[in-house]
C-alpha positions in Angstrom: 0.0 0.0 0.0 1.4 3.4 -1.0 1.9 6.0 1.7 3.4 9.5 2.0 5.8 10.5 4.7 8.4 13.1 5.5 12.0 12.0 5.8 15.1 14.0 6.6 18.5 12.9 5.2 21.9 14.4 5.4 23.8 13.8 2.2 27.2 15.0 0.9 27.3 15.7 -2.8 30.1 17.0 -4.9 29.6 19.8 -7.4 30.8 19.3 -10.9 33.6 21.8 -10.2 34.8 19.8 -7.2 34.7 16.5 -9.3 36.8 18.3 -11.9 39.3 19.4 -9.4 39.6 15.9 -7.9 40.3 14.4 -11.3 43.0 17.0 -12.0 44.6 16.5 -8.7 45.3 12.8 -9.2 47.0 13.0 -12.6 50.7 13.8 -12.9 52.3 16.7 -14.8 52.9 14.7 -17.9 49.3 13.7 -18.2 48.1 17.2 -17.3 49.5 18.7 -20.4 47.5 16.2 -22.6 44.4 16.9 -20.5 44.7 20.7 -21.1 45.2 20.2 -24.8 42.1 18.0 -24.9 40.0 20.6 -23.0 41.2 23.3 -25.5 40.2 21.2 -28.4 36.7 20.5 -26.9 36.0 24.0 -25.7 36.4 26.8 -28.2 35.9 29.4 -25.4 39.3 28.3 -23.9 42.6 29.1 -25.4 46.3 29.4 -24.7 47.7 32.8 -23.8 49.9 34.2 -26.6 52.8 35.0 -24.2 54.5 31.7 -23.3 57.6 31.2 -21.2 58.4 27.6 -22.0 62.0 27.7 -20.9 61.3 28.5 -17.3 59.4 26.7 -14.5 56.3 28.7 -13.7 55.7 29.2 -10.0 52.1 28.7 -8.8 49.8 31.7 -8.4 49.6 33.3 -5.0 46.9 32.4 -2.5 43.4 33.7 -2.5 40.5 33.5 -0.1 37.7 31.0 0.8 39.2 27.8 -0.6 37.1 24.7 -0.1 38.4 21.1 0.0 37.0 19.3 -3.0 36.1 16.3 -0.8 34.9 17.7 2.5 33.6 21.0 1.1 34.6 22.7 4.4 36.1 26.1 4.4 39.7 26.3 5.3 40.4 28.6 8.3 44.1 27.9 8.4 44.8 31.6 7.9 43.9 32.1 11.6 47.1 30.3 12.4 50.6 31.6 11.6 51.6 29.1 8.9 52.3 29.2 5.2 49.3 27.2 4.0 46.7 29.6 2.5 44.2 28.7 -0.2 43.1 29.9 -3.6 39.7 31.5 -4.6 36.8 29.0 -5.0 35.5 27.7 -8.2 32.2 29.5 -9.0 29.0 27.5 -8.5 27.3 26.4 -11.7 24.0 27.6 -10.4 25.1 31.2 -9.7 23.2 34.0 -11.5 25.0 34.8 -14.7 26.8 38.1 -14.8 28.8 38.5 -18.0 31.1 41.1 -16.4 32.6 38.2 -14.3 33.7 36.6 -17.5 35.3 39.6 -19.2 39.0 39.9 -18.8 41.1 43.0 -19.3 42.8 42.7 -22.6 46.1 44.5 -22.2 47.5 43.0 -25.4 49.2 45.8 -27.3 48.2 46.5 -30.9 51.7 46.1 -32.2 53.0 42.7 -33.2 54.5 40.6 -30.5 56.4 38.2 -32.8 58.5 38.7 -35.9 59.2 36.3 -38.7 62.6 37.0 -40.2 62.6 34.1 -42.7 62.0 34.4 -46.4 61.0 31.9 -49.1 64.6 32.0 -50.4 66.1 30.7 -47.1 67.6 27.3 -47.2 66.0 24.9 -44.7 67.5 21.6 -43.5 65.3 18.9 -41.9 66.7 16.3 -39.6 66.0 12.8 -40.8 64.6 10.3 -38.3 65.1 6.6 -38.6 61.8 4.6 -38.9 62.1 1.1 -37.6 59.8 -1.9 -37.5 57.6 -2.6 -34.5 57.8 -5.8 -32.5 54.8 -7.4 -34.2 55.9 -6.2 -37.7 59.2 -7.9 -37.4 57.5 -11.2 -36.5 55.0 -10.8 -39.4 58.0 -10.1 -41.7 59.5 -13.5 -40.6 56.2 -15.2 -41.0 55.9 -14.0 -44.6 59.0 -15.9 -45.5 57.3 -19.2 -44.5 55.4 -21.3 -47.0 51.8 -21.0 -45.7 48.3 -21.0 -47.2 46.2 -17.8 -47.0 44.2 -19.4 -44.2 47.3 -20.3 -42.3 48.7 -16.8 -42.8 45.5 -15.2 -41.3 45.8 -17.6 -38.3 49.5 -16.7 -37.9 48.7 -12.9 -38.0 46.0 -13.5 -35.3 48.5 -15.4 -33.1 51.2 -12.7 -33.5 48.7 -10.0 -32.7 48.1 -11.7 -29.3 51.8 -11.8 -28.3 52.7 -9.3 -25.6 55.9 -7.3 -25.3 57.6 -10.0 -23.3 57.1 -12.5 -26.1 54.3 -14.6 -24.5 51.0 -15.6 -26.2 48.5 -14.2 -23.8 45.3 -15.6 -25.3 43.9 -19.1 -25.2 43.6 -21.1 -28.4 39.8 -21.5 -28.0 39.4 -17.7 -27.7 41.5 -17.2 -30.8 39.2 -19.6 -32.7 36.3 -17.5 -31.7 38.1 -14.3 -32.7 38.9 -15.7 -36.1 35.2 -16.6 -36.6 33.8 -13.2 -35.5 36.5 -10.9 -37.0 37.6 -12.8 -40.2 34.5 -15.0 -40.7 36.9 -17.9 -40.7 36.1 -21.3 -39.3 39.2 -23.2 -38.1 39.9 -26.3 -36.1 42.0 -26.4 -32.9 44.6 -28.6 -34.7 45.0 -25.9 -37.4 45.7 -23.2 -34.8 48.1 -25.4 -32.9 50.0 -26.2 -36.2 50.4 -22.6 -37.1 51.4 -21.8 -33.5 54.3 -24.3 -33.8 55.4 -22.4 -36.9 55.3 -19.0 -35.1 57.3 -20.6 -32.2 60.1 -21.3 -34.7 60.5 -17.6 -35.4 63.3 -15.5 -33.8 64.1 -14.9 -31.0 63.9 -18.4 -29.6 61.1 -18.9 -27.0 58.7 -16.6 -28.7 54.9 -17.2 -28.6 55.2 -19.5 -25.5 52.2 -19.8 -23.2 54.1 -20.5 -20.0 57.6 -19.9 -18.7 58.2 -23.7 -18.8 57.3 -23.8 -22.5 59.4 -20.7 -23.2 62.6 -22.3 -21.6 62.0 -25.6 -23.4 61.6 -23.9 -26.8 65.0 -22.2 -26.3 66.7 -25.3 -25.1 65.5 -27.5 -27.9 66.9 -25.0 -30.5 70.4 -25.2 -28.9 73.1 -27.8 -29.9 72.1 -30.9 -27.9 75.1 -31.2 -25.6 75.0 -33.2 -22.4 74.4 -30.0 -20.4 71.5 -28.9 -22.6 69.9 -32.4 -22.4 70.3 -32.3 -18.7 68.6 -28.9 -18.6 65.7 -30.2 -20.7 65.2 -33.0 -18.2 65.2 -30.5 -15.3 62.6 -28.2 -17.0 60.5 -30.8 -18.6 60.2 -33.2 -15.6 61.0 -31.2 -12.5 60.1 -27.6 -13.3 58.2 -27.0 -10.0 61.2 -28.4 -8.0 63.6 -26.2 -10.0 61.6 -23.0 -9.2 61.8 -23.9 -5.5 65.6 -24.7 -5.9 65.3 -28.2 -4.6 68.5 -29.1 -6.4 69.4 -32.1 -4.3 66.0 -33.7 -4.9 66.3 -33.1 -8.7 69.8 -34.5 -8.8 68.8 -37.7 -7.2 65.7 -38.0 -9.5 67.5 -37.7 -12.9 70.8 -39.1 -11.6 73.3 -36.3 -12.5 76.7 -35.8 -10.9 77.5 -32.6 -9.1 79.4 -31.2 -12.2 76.6 -32.2 -14.6 74.0 -30.6 -12.4 76.0 -27.4 -12.2 76.4 -27.3 -16.0 72.7 -28.0 -16.6 71.7 -25.2 -14.2 74.1 -22.8 -15.8 72.5 -23.6 -19.2 69.0 -22.7 -17.8 70.3 -19.5 -16.2 71.7 -18.4 -19.5 68.2 -18.5 -21.1 66.0 -15.4 -21.5 62.7 -15.7 -19.6 61.3 -12.7 -21.6 62.4 -13.3 -25.2 60.4 -10.4 -26.5 62.6 -7.9 -24.7 65.6 -8.9 -26.9 63.7 -8.3 -30.1 63.7 -4.7 -31.5 65.0 -3.4 -28.2 66.3 -0.2 -29.8 62.8 0.6 -31.2 61.0 0.4 -27.9 59.7 3.6 -26.3 61.7 4.6 -23.3 59.5 5.7 -20.4 61.0 8.8 -18.7 59.9 9.9 -15.3 58.9 13.6 -15.3 59.1 15.0 -11.8 56.1 17.0 -10.5 58.2 18.8 -7.9 61.8 19.9 -7.5 63.3 20.3 -4.1 66.7 22.1 -3.8 69.0 22.4 -0.8 70.4 25.9 -0.8 72.9 25.9 2.1 70.5 24.4 4.6 67.4 26.2 3.2 64.9 24.0 1.3 63.3 25.4 -1.9 60.3 23.9 -3.6 59.5 24.4 -7.3 56.5 23.0 -9.1 57.1 21.6 -12.6 54.9 23.8 -14.8 57.3 23.8 -17.7 54.9 22.3 -20.3 51.6 23.7 -18.9 50.3 26.5 -21.1 48.8 29.7 -19.6 45.1 29.6 -20.2 42.6 32.4 -20.9 39.1 32.9 -22.1 38.5 33.5 -25.8 37.7 37.2 -26.3 35.4 36.5 -29.2 33.0 34.5 -26.9 33.0 37.1 -24.2 32.3 39.8 -26.8 29.3 37.8 -28.0 27.9 37.8 -24.5 28.5 41.5 -24.3 26.6 42.1 -27.5 23.7 40.1 -26.2 23.5 42.1 -23.1 23.4 45.3 -25.1 20.7 43.9 -27.4 18.6 42.4 -24.6 14.9 42.2 -25.5 15.6 42.2 -29.2 17.1 38.8 -29.6 15.3 36.0 -31.4 14.8 32.6 -29.9 17.6 31.2 -32.1 19.9 34.0 -30.8 19.0 33.2 -27.2 19.9 29.5 -27.8 23.2 30.5 -29.3 23.9 32.8 -26.3 23.1 30.0 -23.9 25.6 27.7 -25.7 28.2 30.4 -25.6 27.5 31.0 -21.9 27.9 27.3 -21.1 31.2 27.2 -22.9 32.5 30.3 -21.1 31.4 28.9 -17.8 33.1 25.6 -18.5 36.3 27.4 -19.5 36.3 29.6 -16.4 35.8 26.5 -14.1 38.6 24.7 -15.8 41.0 27.7 -15.4 40.1 28.0 -11.7 40.5 24.2 -11.2 44.0 24.3 -12.7 44.9 27.2 -10.3 43.5 25.3 -7.3 45.3 22.2 -8.4 48.7 24.0 -8.5 48.1 25.6 -5.1 46.9 22.3 -3.5 50.0 20.6 -4.8 52.2 23.4 -3.5 50.9 23.4 0.0 50.8 19.6 0.3 54.4 19.2 -1.0 55.6 22.0 1.3 54.1 20.2 4.3 55.7 16.9 3.2 59.1 18.7 2.7 59.0 20.3 6.1 57.8 17.1 7.8 60.7 15.1 6.2 63.2 18.0 6.5 66.0 15.9 7.7 65.9 13.6 4.7 65.7 16.5 2.2 68.7 18.1 3.8 70.9 15.0 4.1 69.5 12.4 1.7 69.8 9.7 4.4 66.8 7.4 4.0 67.1 6.3 7.6 66.1 9.8 8.6 62.7 9.5 7.0 60.2 10.0 9.8 57.0 7.9 10.2 54.3 9.8 8.3 50.8 8.9 7.3 48.2 10.7 5.1 46.5 12.1 8.2 49.6 13.9 9.4 49.8 16.0 6.2 46.0 16.4 6.0 45.9 17.9 9.5 48.8 20.3 8.6 47.2 21.7 5.5 43.6 21.3 6.7 42.4 19.2 3.8 40.7 15.9 3.5 42.8 12.7 3.7 41.5 11.6 0.3 42.7 14.9 -1.2 46.2 14.3 0.1 46.0 10.7 -1.3 45.2 12.1 -4.7 48.1 14.5 -4.6 50.5 11.7 -3.6 49.2 9.4 -6.3 51.6 8.9 -9.2 53.6 12.0 -8.4 57.4 12.2 -8.3 59.7 14.6 -6.6 63.3 15.3 -7.8 65.8 15.9 -5.0 69.6 16.3 -5.0 69.8 12.7 -4.0 67.5 11.2 -6.6 63.9 11.1 -7.9 61.4 9.5 -5.5 57.7 8.5 -5.8 55.8 10.8 -3.4 54.3 7.7 -1.7 57.8 6.6 -0.7 57.7 9.1 2.1 54.6 7.7 3.7 55.2 4.9 6.2 53.9 3.6 9.5 55.7 3.8 12.8 57.5 1.3 15.1 58.9 1.8 18.5 62.5 0.8 19.3 64.0 -0.3 22.7 64.6 3.3 23.7 60.9 4.2 23.1 61.6 6.3 20.0 59.3 6.0 17.0 61.0 4.9 13.8 59.7 4.5 10.3 59.1 1.1 8.8 61.1 2.5 5.8 64.1 2.6 8.1 63.6 -1.1 9.0 63.3 -2.1 5.4 66.5 -0.2 4.6 68.3 -2.1 7.2 66.9 -5.4 5.9 67.9 -4.5 2.4 71.5 -3.7 3.5 71.7 -7.0 5.4 70.4 -9.1 2.5 72.7 -7.3 0.0 75.8 -8.2 2.1 74.8 -11.8 3.0 76.7 -14.9 1.9 74.7 -16.2 -1.1 75.8 -19.8 -0.4 74.3 -19.4 3.1 71.6 -16.8 3.0 70.1 -15.3 6.1 66.9 -16.8 7.4 64.0 -14.6 8.8 65.0 -15.8 12.3 68.6 -14.6 11.8 67.4 -11.3 10.4 65.2 -10.9 13.5 68.2 -11.4 15.7 70.3 -8.9 13.8 67.6 -6.2 14.1 67.2 -7.0 17.8 70.9 -6.3 18.3 70.4 -2.9 16.6 67.6 -2.1 19.0 64.6 -3.0 16.9 62.4 -5.7 18.5 60.3 -7.1 15.7 58.6 -10.5 15.4 59.7 -13.0 12.8 56.4 -12.9 11.0 56.8 -9.1 10.7 60.3 -9.6 9.2 58.7 -12.0 6.6 56.0 -9.5 5.8 58.6 -6.7 5.1 60.8 -9.1 3.1 57.8 -10.0 0.9 56.9 -6.3 0.5 60.5 -5.7 -0.8 60.0 -8.6 -3.3 62.8 -10.7 -1.7 62.2 -14.5 -1.7 62.9 -16.8 1.3 66.4 -17.9 2.1 66.2 -21.2 0.3 65.3 -19.5 -3.0 68.2 -17.0 -2.6 70.8 -19.7 -2.2 73.3 -20.1 -5.0 75.2 -23.2 -5.9 
């Protein structure tokens, strides 16, 4: 039965402007440049400023009043306290009454030309040639084209090569490729046909290509080598005792396949000489190198820390004057506009609003990054002055959020995928966040410090007799850190270090 009743709810909703700011906060500087270009292409009311200073790092704009955290929505009253964290002006509400004067900017651009072109059609120009190489898949297809195959087999081979990843492994099941061939190429094939062509692809260079597992990859490489006693022994190890080999149960394997100590050593050396990722060796010089672009730069000027935001490739944005003049013309002709003109003006107003919100969001992003990184820099001042990783203090997101009076999720977005360049190297911002432990003297130490000591111990261990978790626990205890063995195992796993048995070398 339907009934009516009054119900009161307290909900927290984010405005479109706050959502935009949150999205901009979590992307790094490299991605921000592409995001700005995308916005300029989509919104004709937004454009780059004519005056660009691309060779200098642009400092963020100064603080403004009444900044709101994009998550909490609460006003920041940190100006009541004597600190350096002040906030930019708020993004305007989408539902505000429109006043076109708010969207007009003073255009101080002089009438004379700002740029000169001193070139002429008679000038001789020289272009730098660039080498164009084949991609990973193209090199495999080129080899496949040298094989004697039917048209049907060639299509199957192209489908297989298209599903090989950068490491050289086939990452799609045969049954799935059969379905792909049916839907994409309208080609009905049997499983045996795909397996037959796969065997041909696996004969391409480099050895081990198109394998489905690491075991198959190693066997493909071993079977293409001259069949010496060492290679035959390696094939027996991988083919029959692969699981034991991954766990380094060498004594058990040796008894099983009846090899002498010398034969076992030679067979293991053959396996260690193989490439577990054969795709990495093919066309290595054509691969795109991924460079880390720092979002922050911290300098040590004789004991004084200086923070600079990386705004090198971020263009200065402004509103398109043509669009603001259209709004001005409408205001002057108010009452005389037709319905079509009103619709056009509403479109222009929407684009100008969106452009203004985007510009404000970029300014707030830069300021939020600045105050957050400043707080992190001051909190970890000893590290930024000395570069000693053992001096990194325990720090969690809440510590920084309380300092800058922003929501924890906002700080998390700032720290996500951001890098800071220091005189001692480039670090992921998340590197400085760690939990705390208490040593014997009652002082709080960072888990980062514990992991650094563990790494140093493991780097200097005897590889023929690697340190166990129990021995590592005793070493830390001698240094004043009382930590349980299971905690040592947890930190070791976080560092990506296997157990002692798997670290032992013959």
